[in-house]
PDB file of N, H, CA, C and O in Angstrom:
ATOM      1  N   MET A   1       0.849  -1.173   0.000  1.00  0.00           N
ATOM      2  CA  MET A   1       0.000   0.000   0.000  1.00  0.00           C
ATOM      3  C   MET A   1       0.899   1.242   0.000  1.00  0.00           C
ATOM      4  O   MET A   1       1.832   1.348   0.795  1.00  0.00           O
ATOM      5  N   ASN A   2       0.608   2.151  -0.880  1.00  0.00           N
ATOM      6  H   ASN A   2      -0.150   2.065  -1.526  1.00  0.00           H
ATOM      7  CA  ASN A   2       1.374   3.390  -0.978  1.00  0.00           C
ATOM      8  C   ASN A   2       0.596   4.538  -0.336  1.00  0.00           C
ATOM      9  O   ASN A   2      -0.625   4.630  -0.460  1.00  0.00           O
ATOM     10  N   PHE A   3       1.325   5.400   0.343  1.00  0.00           N
ATOM     11  H   PHE A   3       2.317   5.326   0.444  1.00  0.00           H
ATOM     12  CA  PHE A   3       0.745   6.590   0.945  1.00  0.00           C
ATOM     13  C   PHE A   3       0.932   7.769  -0.001  1.00  0.00           C
ATOM     14  O   PHE A   3       1.827   7.771  -0.846  1.00  0.00           O
ATOM     15  N   GLU A   4       0.074   8.767   0.156  1.00  0.00           N
ATOM     16  H   GLU A   4      -0.653   8.765   0.842  1.00  0.00           H
ATOM     17  CA  GLU A   4       0.172   9.989  -0.635  1.00  0.00           C
ATOM     18  C   GLU A   4       0.520  11.141   0.303  1.00  0.00           C
ATOM     19  O   GLU A   4      -0.255  11.479   1.197  1.00  0.00           O
ATOM     20  N   LEU A   5       1.694  11.743   0.093  1.00  0.00           N
ATOM     21  H   LEU A   5       2.324  11.469  -0.633  1.00  0.00           H
ATOM     22  CA  LEU A   5       2.130  12.868   0.908  1.00  0.00           C
ATOM     23  C   LEU A   5       1.264  14.076   0.578  1.00  0.00           C
ATOM     24  O   LEU A   5       1.228  14.528  -0.567  1.00  0.00           O
ATOM     25  N   ILE A   6       0.561  14.601   1.593  1.00  0.00           N
ATOM     26  H   ILE A   6       0.590  14.233   2.522  1.00  0.00           H
ATOM     27  CA  ILE A   6      -0.327  15.733   1.333  1.00  0.00           C
ATOM     28  C   ILE A   6       0.172  17.037   1.950  1.00  0.00           C
ATOM     29  O   ILE A   6      -0.186  18.118   1.483  1.00  0.00           O
ATOM     30  N   ASP A   7       0.999  16.945   2.998  1.00  0.00           N
ATOM     31  H   ASP A   7       1.290  16.067   3.377  1.00  0.00           H
ATOM     32  CA  ASP A   7       1.490  18.160   3.637  1.00  0.00           C
ATOM     33  C   ASP A   7       2.671  17.814   4.522  1.00  0.00           C
ATOM     34  O   ASP A   7       2.750  16.714   5.070  1.00  0.00           O
ATOM     35  N   GLN A   8       3.585  18.756   4.658  1.00  0.00           N
ATOM     36  H   GLN A   8       3.520  19.649   4.213  1.00  0.00           H
ATOM     37  CA  GLN A   8       4.666  18.556   5.612  1.00  0.00           C
ATOM     38  C   GLN A   8       5.124  19.883   6.180  1.00  0.00           C
ATOM     39  O   GLN A   8       5.016  20.932   5.545  1.00  0.00           O
ATOM     40  N   SER A   9       5.637  19.804   7.396  1.00  0.00           N
ATOM     41  H   SER A   9       5.725  18.952   7.913  1.00  0.00           H
ATOM     42  CA  SER A   9       6.159  20.973   8.094  1.00  0.00           C
ATOM     43  C   SER A   9       7.443  20.543   8.807  1.00  0.00           C
ATOM     44  O   SER A   9       7.786  19.362   8.845  1.00  0.00           O
ATOM     45  N   VAL A  10       8.134  21.518   9.361  1.00  0.00           N
ATOM     46  H   VAL A  10       7.856  22.478   9.330  1.00  0.00           H
ATOM     47  CA  VAL A  10       9.376  21.220  10.066  1.00  0.00           C
ATOM     48  C   VAL A  10       9.342  21.918  11.419  1.00  0.00           C
ATOM     49  O   VAL A  10       8.893  23.059  11.531  1.00  0.00           O
ATOM     50  N   GLN A  11       9.821  21.218  12.443  1.00  0.00           N
ATOM     51  H   GLN A  11      10.185  20.291  12.352  1.00  0.00           H
ATOM     52  CA  GLN A  11       9.907  21.791  13.787  1.00  0.00           C
ATOM     53  C   GLN A  11      11.381  21.954  14.138  1.00  0.00           C
ATOM     54  O   GLN A  11      12.161  21.004  14.078  1.00  0.00           O
ATOM     55  N   TYR A  12      11.740  23.171  14.502  1.00  0.00           N
ATOM     56  H   TYR A  12      11.106  23.943  14.551  1.00  0.00           H
ATOM     57  CA  TYR A  12      13.098  23.474  14.936  1.00  0.00           C
ATOM     58  C   TYR A  12      13.094  23.707  16.437  1.00  0.00           C
ATOM     59  O   TYR A  12      12.169  24.319  16.972  1.00  0.00           O
ATOM     60  N   LYS A  13      14.126  23.222  17.117  1.00  0.00           N
ATOM     61  H   LYS A  13      14.877  22.725  16.682  1.00  0.00           H
ATOM     62  CA  LYS A  13      14.312  23.513  18.538  1.00  0.00           C
ATOM     63  C   LYS A  13      15.487  24.477  18.645  1.00  0.00           C
ATOM     64  O   LYS A  13      16.608  24.160  18.246  1.00  0.00           O
ATOM     65  N   PHE A  14      15.210  25.666  19.192  1.00  0.00           N
ATOM     66  H   PHE A  14      14.300  25.923  19.516  1.00  0.00           H
ATOM     67  CA  PHE A  14      16.235  26.682  19.375  1.00  0.00           C
ATOM     68  C   PHE A  14      16.619  26.726  20.848  1.00  0.00           C
ATOM     69  O   PHE A  14      15.756  26.815  21.721  1.00  0.00           O
ATOM     70  N   LEU A  15      17.911  26.665  21.116  1.00  0.00           N
ATOM     71  H   LEU A  15      18.613  26.593  20.407  1.00  0.00           H
ATOM     72  CA  LEU A  15      18.435  26.613  22.480  1.00  0.00           C
ATOM     73  C   LEU A  15      19.003  27.961  22.889  1.00  0.00           C
ATOM     74  O   LEU A  15      19.796  28.561  22.164  1.00  0.00           O
ATOM     75  N   ASN A  16      18.581  28.435  24.077  1.00  0.00           N
ATOM     76  H   ASN A  16      17.937  27.948  24.666  1.00  0.00           H
ATOM     77  CA  ASN A  16      19.119  29.668  24.634  1.00  0.00           C
ATOM     78  C   ASN A  16      18.572  29.791  26.058  1.00  0.00           C
ATOM     79  O   ASN A  16      17.443  30.238  26.255  1.00  0.00           O
ATOM     80  N   SER A  17      19.374  29.394  27.047  1.00  0.00           N
ATOM     81  H   SER A  17      20.292  29.030  26.887  1.00  0.00           H
ATOM     82  CA  SER A  17      18.892  29.359  28.430  1.00  0.00           C
ATOM     83  C   SER A  17      18.599  30.752  28.981  1.00  0.00           C
ATOM     84  O   SER A  17      17.727  30.898  29.838  1.00  0.00           O
ATOM     85  N   LYS A  18      19.301  31.767  28.513  1.00  0.00           N
ATOM     86  H   LYS A  18      20.009  31.648  27.817  1.00  0.00           H
ATOM     87  CA  LYS A  18      19.048  33.128  28.994  1.00  0.00           C
ATOM     88  C   LYS A  18      17.710  33.662  28.499  1.00  0.00           C
ATOM     89  O   LYS A  18      16.984  34.331  29.234  1.00  0.00           O
ATOM     90  N   LYS A  19      17.397  33.358  27.248  1.00  0.00           N
ATOM     91  H   LYS A  19      17.987  32.815  26.651  1.00  0.00           H
ATOM     92  CA  LYS A  19      16.204  33.919  26.624  1.00  0.00           C
ATOM     93  C   LYS A  19      14.938  33.099  26.910  1.00  0.00           C
ATOM     94  O   LYS A  19      13.851  33.666  27.024  1.00  0.00           O
ATOM     95  N   TYR A  20      15.069  31.767  27.026  1.00  0.00           N
ATOM     96  H   TYR A  20      15.952  31.306  26.933  1.00  0.00           H
ATOM     97  CA  TYR A  20      13.891  30.906  27.112  1.00  0.00           C
ATOM     98  C   TYR A  20      13.638  30.340  28.509  1.00  0.00           C
ATOM     99  O   TYR A  20      12.846  29.410  28.659  1.00  0.00           O
ATOM    100  N   GLY A  21      14.290  30.880  29.521  1.00  0.00           N
ATOM    101  H   GLY A  21      14.933  31.636  29.399  1.00  0.00           H
ATOM    102  CA  GLY A  21      13.979  30.549  30.909  1.00  0.00           C
ATOM    103  C   GLY A  21      14.307  29.134  31.328  1.00  0.00           C
ATOM    104  O   GLY A  21      15.326  28.570  30.931  1.00  0.00           O
ATOM    105  N   ASP A  22      13.411  28.559  32.154  1.00  0.00           N
ATOM    106  H   ASP A  22      12.583  29.018  32.477  1.00  0.00           H
ATOM    107  CA  ASP A  22      13.654  27.254  32.767  1.00  0.00           C
ATOM    108  C   ASP A  22      13.874  26.141  31.750  1.00  0.00           C
ATOM    109  O   ASP A  22      14.760  25.304  31.922  1.00  0.00           O
ATOM    110  N   LYS A  23      13.080  26.131  30.703  1.00  0.00           N
ATOM    111  H   LYS A  23      12.360  26.811  30.562  1.00  0.00           H
ATOM    112  CA  LYS A  23      13.223  25.091  29.684  1.00  0.00           C
ATOM    113  C   LYS A  23      14.543  25.235  28.939  1.00  0.00           C
ATOM    114  O   LYS A  23      15.209  24.240  28.652  1.00  0.00           O
ATOM    115  N   GLY A  24      14.915  26.445  28.634  1.00  0.00           N
ATOM    116  H   GLY A  24      14.374  27.253  28.868  1.00  0.00           H
ATOM    117  CA  GLY A  24      16.150  26.687  27.905  1.00  0.00           C
ATOM    118  C   GLY A  24      16.041  26.506  26.404  1.00  0.00           C
ATOM    119  O   GLY A  24      17.041  26.579  25.690  1.00  0.00           O
ATOM    120  N   PHE A  25      14.826  26.269  25.924  1.00  0.00           N
ATOM    121  H   PHE A  25      14.014  26.209  26.504  1.00  0.00           H
ATOM    122  CA  PHE A  25      14.633  26.096  24.485  1.00  0.00           C
ATOM    123  C   PHE A  25      13.256  26.572  24.073  1.00  0.00           C
ATOM    124  O   PHE A  25      12.366  26.761  24.903  1.00  0.00           O
ATOM    125  N   LYS A  26      13.101  26.762  22.766  1.00  0.00           N
ATOM    126  H   LYS A  26      13.824  26.608  22.092  1.00  0.00           H
ATOM    127  CA  LYS A  26      11.806  27.113  22.178  1.00  0.00           C
ATOM    128  C   LYS A  26      11.657  26.332  20.887  1.00  0.00           C
ATOM    129  O   LYS A  26      12.554  26.332  20.044  1.00  0.00           O
ATOM    130  N   ASN A  27      10.519  25.664  20.735  1.00  0.00           N
ATOM    131  H   ASN A  27       9.790  25.664  21.420  1.00  0.00           H
ATOM    132  CA  ASN A  27      10.206  24.952  19.500  1.00  0.00           C
ATOM    133  C   ASN A  27       9.406  25.866  18.589  1.00  0.00           C
ATOM    134  O   ASN A  27       8.490  26.558  19.033  1.00  0.00           O
ATOM    135  N   ARG A  28       9.756  25.860  17.324  1.00  0.00           N
ATOM    136  H   ARG A  28      10.499  25.297  16.963  1.00  0.00           H
ATOM    137  CA  ARG A  28       9.013  26.628  16.314  1.00  0.00           C
ATOM    138  C   ARG A  28       8.709  25.699  15.147  1.00  0.00           C
ATOM    139  O   ARG A  28       9.579  24.969  14.672  1.00  0.00           O
ATOM    140  N   VAL A  29       7.455  25.740  14.692  1.00  0.00           N
ATOM    141  H   VAL A  29       6.749  26.334  15.078  1.00  0.00           H
ATOM    142  CA  VAL A  29       7.026  24.910  13.569  1.00  0.00           C
ATOM    143  C   VAL A  29       6.820  25.806  12.357  1.00  0.00           C
ATOM    144  O   VAL A  29       6.117  26.814  12.430  1.00  0.00           O
ATOM    145  N   MET A  30       7.430  25.437  11.259  1.00  0.00           N
ATOM    146  H   MET A  30       8.002  24.619  11.200  1.00  0.00           H
ATOM    147  CA  MET A  30       7.282  26.143   9.989  1.00  0.00           C
ATOM    148  C   MET A  30       6.426  25.270   9.068  1.00  0.00           C
ATOM    149  O   MET A  30       6.748  24.110   8.813  1.00  0.00           O
ATOM    150  N   GLN A  31       5.337  25.848   8.579  1.00  0.00           N
ATOM    151  H   GLN A  31       5.075  26.790   8.786  1.00  0.00           H
ATOM    152  CA  GLN A  31       4.374  25.119   7.746  1.00  0.00           C
ATOM    153  C   GLN A  31       4.788  25.132   6.272  1.00  0.00           C
ATOM    154  O   GLN A  31       5.687  25.867   5.864  1.00  0.00           O
ATOM    155  N   ASN A  32       4.110  24.303   5.497  1.00  0.00           N
ATOM    156  H   ASN A  32       3.380  23.706   5.828  1.00  0.00           H
ATOM    157  CA  ASN A  32       4.194  24.293   4.029  1.00  0.00           C
ATOM    158  C   ASN A  32       5.605  24.058   3.500  1.00  0.00           C
ATOM    159  O   ASN A  32       6.063  24.765   2.602  1.00  0.00           O
ATOM    160  N   VAL A  33       6.284  23.075   4.054  1.00  0.00           N
ATOM    161  H   VAL A  33       5.913  22.501   4.783  1.00  0.00           H
ATOM    162  CA  VAL A  33       7.607  22.710   3.554  1.00  0.00           C
ATOM    163  C   VAL A  33       7.423  22.000   2.216  1.00  0.00           C
ATOM    164  O   VAL A  33       6.562  21.131   2.082  1.00  0.00           O
ATOM    165  N   LYS A  34       8.231  22.371   1.233  1.00  0.00           N
ATOM    166  H   LYS A  34       8.931  23.077   1.343  1.00  0.00           H
ATOM    167  CA  LYS A  34       8.131  21.746  -0.091  1.00  0.00           C
ATOM    168  C   LYS A  34       8.348  20.241   0.014  1.00  0.00           C
ATOM    169  O   LYS A  34       9.130  19.766   0.836  1.00  0.00           O
ATOM    170  N   LYS A  35       7.645  19.510  -0.831  1.00  0.00           N
ATOM    171  H   LYS A  35       7.009  19.896  -1.499  1.00  0.00           H
ATOM    172  CA  LYS A  35       7.724  18.046  -0.805  1.00  0.00           C
ATOM    173  C   LYS A  35       9.105  17.527  -1.194  1.00  0.00           C
ATOM    174  O   LYS A  35       9.478  16.417  -0.815  1.00  0.00           O
ATOM    175  N   ASN A  36       9.863  18.320  -1.945  1.00  0.00           N
ATOM    176  H   ASN A  36       9.559  19.222  -2.252  1.00  0.00           H
ATOM    177  CA  ASN A  36      11.193  17.877  -2.365  1.00  0.00           C
ATOM    178  C   ASN A  36      12.311  18.467  -1.502  1.00  0.00           C
ATOM    179  O   ASN A  36      13.472  18.467  -1.910  1.00  0.00           O
ATOM    180  N   ALA A  37      11.967  18.969  -0.316  1.00  0.00           N
ATOM    181  H   ALA A  37      11.023  18.969   0.015  1.00  0.00           H
ATOM    182  CA  ALA A  37      12.974  19.541   0.585  1.00  0.00           C
ATOM    183  C   ALA A  37      13.959  18.460   1.019  1.00  0.00           C
ATOM    184  O   ALA A  37      13.589  17.300   1.206  1.00  0.00           O
ATOM    185  N   THR A  38      15.218  18.861   1.174  1.00  0.00           N
ATOM    186  H   THR A  38      15.518  19.803   1.022  1.00  0.00           H
ATOM    187  CA  THR A  38      16.261  17.920   1.598  1.00  0.00           C
ATOM    188  C   THR A  38      16.623  18.167   3.060  1.00  0.00           C
ATOM    189  O   THR A  38      16.360  19.239   3.605  1.00  0.00           O
ATOM    190  N   ALA A  39      17.220  17.172   3.677  1.00  0.00           N
ATOM    191  H   ALA A  39      17.434  16.301   3.235  1.00  0.00           H
ATOM    192  CA  ALA A  39      17.660  17.307   5.064  1.00  0.00           C
ATOM    193  C   ALA A  39      18.693  18.417   5.196  1.00  0.00           C
ATOM    194  O   ALA A  39      18.652  19.196   6.148  1.00  0.00           O
ATOM    195  N   SER A  40      19.614  18.492   4.250  1.00  0.00           N
ATOM    196  H   SER A  40      19.647  17.860   3.476  1.00  0.00           H
ATOM    197  CA  SER A  40      20.634  19.542   4.328  1.00  0.00           C
ATOM    198  C   SER A  40      20.017  20.928   4.141  1.00  0.00           C
ATOM    199  O   SER A  40      20.462  21.891   4.766  1.00  0.00           O
ATOM    200  N   GLY A  41      19.006  21.037   3.296  1.00  0.00           N
ATOM    201  H   GLY A  41      18.645  20.255   2.789  1.00  0.00           H
ATOM    202  CA  GLY A  41      18.321  22.309   3.106  1.00  0.00           C
ATOM    203  C   GLY A  41      17.597  22.756   4.369  1.00  0.00           C
ATOM    204  O   GLY A  41      17.653  23.927   4.743  1.00  0.00           O
ATOM    205  N   LEU A  42      16.919  21.820   5.023  1.00  0.00           N
ATOM    206  H   LEU A  42      16.873  20.868   4.720  1.00  0.00           H
ATOM    207  CA  LEU A  42      16.225  22.142   6.270  1.00  0.00           C
ATOM    208  C   LEU A  42      17.226  22.541   7.357  1.00  0.00           C
ATOM    209  O   LEU A  42      16.957  23.440   8.153  1.00  0.00           O
ATOM    210  N   ALA A  43      18.369  21.878   7.386  1.00  0.00           N
ATOM    211  H   ALA A  43      18.587  21.147   6.739  1.00  0.00           H
ATOM    212  CA  ALA A  43      19.411  22.214   8.361  1.00  0.00           C
ATOM    213  C   ALA A  43      19.978  23.610   8.098  1.00  0.00           C
ATOM    214  O   ALA A  43      20.217  24.365   9.040  1.00  0.00           O
ATOM    215  N   GLN A  44      20.192  23.955   6.842  1.00  0.00           N
ATOM    216  H   GLN A  44      19.998  23.341   6.077  1.00  0.00           H
ATOM    217  CA  GLN A  44      20.711  25.282   6.508  1.00  0.00           C
ATOM    218  C   GLN A  44      19.741  26.378   6.951  1.00  0.00           C
ATOM    219  O   GLN A  44      20.161  27.400   7.493  1.00  0.00           O
ATOM    220  N   VAL A  45      18.457  26.166   6.720  1.00  0.00           N
ATOM    221  H   VAL A  45      18.115  25.335   6.280  1.00  0.00           H
ATOM    222  CA  VAL A  45      17.447  27.137   7.139  1.00  0.00           C
ATOM    223  C   VAL A  45      17.444  27.259   8.661  1.00  0.00           C
ATOM    224  O   VAL A  45      17.421  28.368   9.194  1.00  0.00           O
ATOM    225  N   GLY A  46      17.468  26.139   9.354  1.00  0.00           N
ATOM    226  H   GLY A  46      17.487  25.238   8.921  1.00  0.00           H
ATOM    227  CA  GLY A  46      17.478  26.149  10.812  1.00  0.00           C
ATOM    228  C   GLY A  46      18.688  26.868  11.383  1.00  0.00           C
ATOM    229  O   GLY A  46      18.568  27.635  12.338  1.00  0.00           O
ATOM    230  N   LYS A  47      19.847  26.620  10.803  1.00  0.00           N
ATOM    231  H   LYS A  47      19.944  25.997  10.027  1.00  0.00           H
ATOM    232  CA  LYS A  47      21.063  27.294  11.264  1.00  0.00           C
ATOM    233  C   LYS A  47      20.978  28.796  11.032  1.00  0.00           C
ATOM    234  O   LYS A  47      21.395  29.581  11.883  1.00  0.00           O
ATOM    235  N   ALA A  48      20.445  29.197   9.889  1.00  0.00           N
ATOM    236  H   ALA A  48      20.107  28.559   9.197  1.00  0.00           H
ATOM    237  CA  ALA A  48      20.310  30.625   9.585  1.00  0.00           C
ATOM    238  C   ALA A  48      19.338  31.298  10.549  1.00  0.00           C
ATOM    239  O   ALA A  48      19.608  32.396  11.035  1.00  0.00           O
ATOM    240  N   LEU A  49      18.209  30.645  10.829  1.00  0.00           N
ATOM    241  H   LEU A  49      17.990  29.753  10.434  1.00  0.00           H
ATOM    242  CA  LEU A  49      17.243  31.202  11.776  1.00  0.00           C
ATOM    243  C   LEU A  49      17.842  31.315  13.175  1.00  0.00           C
ATOM    244  O   LEU A  49      17.655  32.322  13.858  1.00  0.00           O
ATOM    245  N   ALA A  50      18.557  30.284  13.591  1.00  0.00           N
ATOM    246  H   ALA A  50      18.709  29.467  13.036  1.00  0.00           H
ATOM    247  CA  ALA A  50      19.188  30.303  14.915  1.00  0.00           C
ATOM    248  C   ALA A  50      20.189  31.448  15.016  1.00  0.00           C
ATOM    249  O   ALA A  50      20.241  32.144  16.030  1.00  0.00           O
ATOM    250  N   GLN A  51      20.972  31.642  13.980  1.00  0.00           N
ATOM    251  H   GLN A  51      20.930  31.076  13.156  1.00  0.00           H
ATOM    252  CA  GLN A  51      21.969  32.712  13.981  1.00  0.00           C
ATOM    253  C   GLN A  51      21.287  34.088  14.061  1.00  0.00           C
ATOM    254  O   GLN A  51      21.745  34.963  14.796  1.00  0.00           O
ATOM    255  N   LEU A  52      20.211  34.277  13.318  1.00  0.00           N
ATOM    256  H   LEU A  52      19.838  33.567  12.721  1.00  0.00           H
ATOM    257  CA  LEU A  52      19.479  35.550  13.347  1.00  0.00           C
ATOM    258  C   LEU A  52      18.897  35.843  14.730  1.00  0.00           C
ATOM    259  O   LEU A  52      18.776  37.003  15.122  1.00  0.00           O
ATOM    260  N   GLN A  53      18.537  34.788  15.467  1.00  0.00           N
ATOM    261  H   GLN A  53      18.636  33.845  15.149  1.00  0.00           H
ATOM    262  CA  GLN A  53      17.916  34.936  16.786  1.00  0.00           C
ATOM    263  C   GLN A  53      18.940  34.896  17.920  1.00  0.00           C
ATOM    264  O   GLN A  53      18.574  35.011  19.090  1.00  0.00           O
ATOM    265  N   ASN A  54      20.227  34.733  17.578  1.00  0.00           N
ATOM    266  H   ASN A  54      20.524  34.640  16.628  1.00  0.00           H
ATOM    267  CA  ASN A  54      21.290  34.554  18.574  1.00  0.00           C
ATOM    268  C   ASN A  54      21.047  33.329  19.449  1.00  0.00           C
ATOM    269  O   ASN A  54      21.280  33.355  20.657  1.00  0.00           O
ATOM    270  N   ASP A  55      20.579  32.264  18.822  1.00  0.00           N
ATOM    271  H   ASP A  55      20.390  32.243  17.840  1.00  0.00           H
ATOM    272  CA  ASP A  55      20.328  30.986  19.487  1.00  0.00           C
ATOM    273  C   ASP A  55      21.261  29.929  18.916  1.00  0.00           C
ATOM    274  O   ASP A  55      22.005  30.175  17.967  1.00  0.00           O
ATOM    275  N   THR A  56      21.201  28.743  19.521  1.00  0.00           N
ATOM    276  H   THR A  56      20.596  28.544  20.292  1.00  0.00           H
ATOM    277  CA  THR A  56      21.867  27.564  18.991  1.00  0.00           C
ATOM    278  C   THR A  56      20.787  26.635  18.474  1.00  0.00           C
ATOM    279  O   THR A  56      19.748  26.475  19.115  1.00  0.00           O
ATOM    280  N   LEU A  57      21.016  26.023  17.331  1.00  0.00           N
ATOM    281  H   LEU A  57      21.860  26.153  16.811  1.00  0.00           H
ATOM    282  CA  LEU A  57      20.048  25.084  16.776  1.00  0.00           C
ATOM    283  C   LEU A  57      20.175  23.745  17.483  1.00  0.00           C
ATOM    284  O   LEU A  57      21.264  23.178  17.575  1.00  0.00           O
ATOM    285  N   GLY A  58      19.049  23.246  17.980  1.00  0.00           N
ATOM    286  H   GLY A  58      18.164  23.707  17.906  1.00  0.00           H
ATOM    287  CA  GLY A  58      19.014  21.932  18.615  1.00  0.00           C
ATOM    288  C   GLY A  58      18.544  20.890  17.619  1.00  0.00           C
ATOM    289  O   GLY A  58      19.254  20.564  16.668  1.00  0.00           O
ATOM    290  N   ASP A  59      17.355  20.373  17.838  1.00  0.00           N
ATOM    291  H   ASP A  59      16.778  20.638  18.610  1.00  0.00           H
ATOM    292  CA  ASP A  59      16.800  19.313  16.996  1.00  0.00           C
ATOM    293  C   ASP A  59      16.022  19.871  15.811  1.00  0.00           C
ATOM    294  O   ASP A  59      15.532  21.001  15.834  1.00  0.00           O
ATOM    295  N   ILE A  60      15.925  19.040  14.776  1.00  0.00           N
ATOM    296  H   ILE A  60      16.323  18.122  14.757  1.00  0.00           H
ATOM    297  CA  ILE A  60      15.083  19.318  13.613  1.00  0.00           C
ATOM    298  C   ILE A  60      14.197  18.094  13.408  1.00  0.00           C
ATOM    299  O   ILE A  60      14.690  16.967  13.343  1.00  0.00           O
ATOM    300  N   VAL A  61      12.880  18.319  13.306  1.00  0.00           N
ATOM    301  H   VAL A  61      12.480  19.234  13.358  1.00  0.00           H
ATOM    302  CA  VAL A  61      11.932  17.219  13.100  1.00  0.00           C
ATOM    303  C   VAL A  61      11.075  17.534  11.883  1.00  0.00           C
ATOM    304  O   VAL A  61      10.426  18.578  11.826  1.00  0.00           O
ATOM    305  N   LEU A  62      11.076  16.629  10.910  1.00  0.00           N
ATOM    306  H   LEU A  62      11.603  15.780  10.956  1.00  0.00           H
ATOM    307  CA  LEU A  62      10.206  16.764   9.743  1.00  0.00           C
ATOM    308  C   LEU A  62       8.888  16.079  10.069  1.00  0.00           C
ATOM    309  O   LEU A  62       8.874  14.909  10.451  1.00  0.00           O
ATOM    310  N   ILE A  63       7.781  16.797   9.923  1.00  0.00           N
ATOM    311  H   ILE A  63       7.792  17.748   9.612  1.00  0.00           H
ATOM    312  CA  ILE A  63       6.450  16.283  10.242  1.00  0.00           C
ATOM    313  C   ILE A  63       5.684  16.125   8.935  1.00  0.00           C
ATOM    314  O   ILE A  63       5.508  17.089   8.189  1.00  0.00           O
ATOM    315  N   GLN A  64       5.229  14.905   8.662  1.00  0.00           N
ATOM    316  H   GLN A  64       5.372  14.122   9.268  1.00  0.00           H
ATOM    317  CA  GLN A  64       4.524  14.653   7.408  1.00  0.00           C
ATOM    318  C   GLN A  64       3.105  14.174   7.676  1.00  0.00           C
ATOM    319  O   GLN A  64       2.854  13.422   8.618  1.00  0.00           O
ATOM    320  N   LYS A  65       2.180  14.625   6.829  1.00  0.00           N
ATOM    321  H   LYS A  65       2.384  15.236   6.065  1.00  0.00           H
ATOM    322  CA  LYS A  65       0.812  14.127   6.816  1.00  0.00           C
ATOM    323  C   LYS A  65       0.643  13.374   5.509  1.00  0.00           C
ATOM    324  O   LYS A  65       0.851  13.918   4.424  1.00  0.00           O
ATOM    325  N   GLN A  66       0.259  12.099   5.636  1.00  0.00           N
ATOM    326  H   GLN A  66       0.091  11.656   6.517  1.00  0.00           H
ATOM    327  CA  GLN A  66       0.109  11.272   4.455  1.00  0.00           C
ATOM    328  C   GLN A  66      -1.288  10.664   4.423  1.00  0.00           C
ATOM    329  O   GLN A  66      -1.824  10.234   5.445  1.00  0.00           O
ATOM    330  N   ALA A  67      -1.849  10.639   3.248  1.00  0.00           N
ATOM    331  H   ALA A  67      -1.414  10.988   2.418  1.00  0.00           H
ATOM    332  CA  ALA A  67      -3.189  10.068   3.065  1.00  0.00           C
ATOM    333  C   ALA A  67      -3.081   8.581   2.747  1.00  0.00           C
ATOM    334  O   ALA A  67      -2.150   8.139   2.072  1.00  0.00           O
ATOM    335  N   VAL A  68      -4.041   7.829   3.240  1.00  0.00           N
ATOM    336  H   VAL A  68      -4.797   8.188   3.788  1.00  0.00           H
ATOM    337  CA  VAL A  68      -4.143   6.413   2.901  1.00  0.00           C
ATOM    338  C   VAL A  68      -5.168   6.302   1.785  1.00  0.00           C
ATOM    339  O   VAL A  68      -6.346   6.580   2.006  1.00  0.00           O
ATOM    340  N   PRO A  69      -4.743   5.899   0.582  1.00  0.00           N
ATOM    341  CA  PRO A  69      -5.679   5.797  -0.538  1.00  0.00           C
ATOM    342  C   PRO A  69      -6.766   4.736  -0.265  1.00  0.00           C
ATOM    343  O   PRO A  69      -6.471   3.567  -0.017  1.00  0.00           O
ATOM    344  N   MET A  70      -7.994   5.176  -0.317  1.00  0.00           N
ATOM    345  H   MET A  70      -8.233   6.126  -0.518  1.00  0.00           H
ATOM    346  CA  MET A  70      -9.116   4.304   0.004  1.00  0.00           C
ATOM    347  C   MET A  70      -9.265   3.151  -0.984  1.00  0.00           C
ATOM    348  O   MET A  70      -9.782   2.094  -0.623  1.00  0.00           O
ATOM    349  N   ASP A  71      -8.817   3.341  -2.229  1.00  0.00           N
ATOM    350  H   ASP A  71      -8.397   4.200  -2.523  1.00  0.00           H
ATOM    351  CA  ASP A  71      -8.963   2.281  -3.215  1.00  0.00           C
ATOM    352  C   ASP A  71      -7.995   1.130  -2.987  1.00  0.00           C
ATOM    353  O   ASP A  71      -8.116   0.092  -3.638  1.00  0.00           O
ATOM    354  N   GLN A  72      -7.030   1.290  -2.073  1.00  0.00           N
ATOM    355  H   GLN A  72      -6.932   2.133  -1.545  1.00  0.00           H
ATOM    356  CA  GLN A  72      -6.053   0.239  -1.801  1.00  0.00           C
ATOM    357  C   GLN A  72      -6.337  -0.497  -0.488  1.00  0.00           C
ATOM    358  O   GLN A  72      -5.625  -1.443  -0.150  1.00  0.00           O
ATOM    359  N   ILE A  73      -7.346  -0.084   0.243  1.00  0.00           N
ATOM    360  H   ILE A  73      -7.924   0.684  -0.031  1.00  0.00           H
ATOM    361  CA  ILE A  73      -7.655  -0.735   1.521  1.00  0.00           C
ATOM    362  C   ILE A  73      -8.276  -2.100   1.245  1.00  0.00           C
ATOM    363  O   ILE A  73      -9.177  -2.233   0.417  1.00  0.00           O
ATOM    364  N   GLY A  74      -7.784  -3.099   1.947  1.00  0.00           N
ATOM    365  H   GLY A  74      -7.052  -2.991   2.620  1.00  0.00           H
ATOM    366  CA  GLY A  74      -8.325  -4.448   1.817  1.00  0.00           C
ATOM    367  C   GLY A  74      -7.708  -5.238   0.679  1.00  0.00           C
ATOM    368  O   GLY A  74      -8.187  -6.322   0.348  1.00  0.00           O
ATOM    369  N   GLN A  75      -6.666  -4.718   0.084  1.00  0.00           N
ATOM    370  H   GLN A  75      -6.277  -3.837   0.353  1.00  0.00           H
ATOM    371  CA  GLN A  75      -6.019  -5.458  -1.014  1.00  0.00           C
ATOM    372  C   GLN A  75      -4.787  -6.153  -0.519  1.00  0.00           C
ATOM    373  O   GLN A  75      -4.105  -6.827  -1.291  1.00  0.00           O
TER     374      GLN A  75
END
């Protein structure tokens, strides 16, 4: 059974204990990531955002929503 990618976003974790208090980090989700985005491209964007915010880049998580084609169920 094949899935159909319908949407994806990326979550970046920015680290900065002075700015983000007890947790020491802030998660930000960016919507509408292109379907052909690469891991290195997402990392470059995250590093650039972290630098602009005077933060350190922590984790990067790609979040995908995929549809299950109804015509393939039960086959």
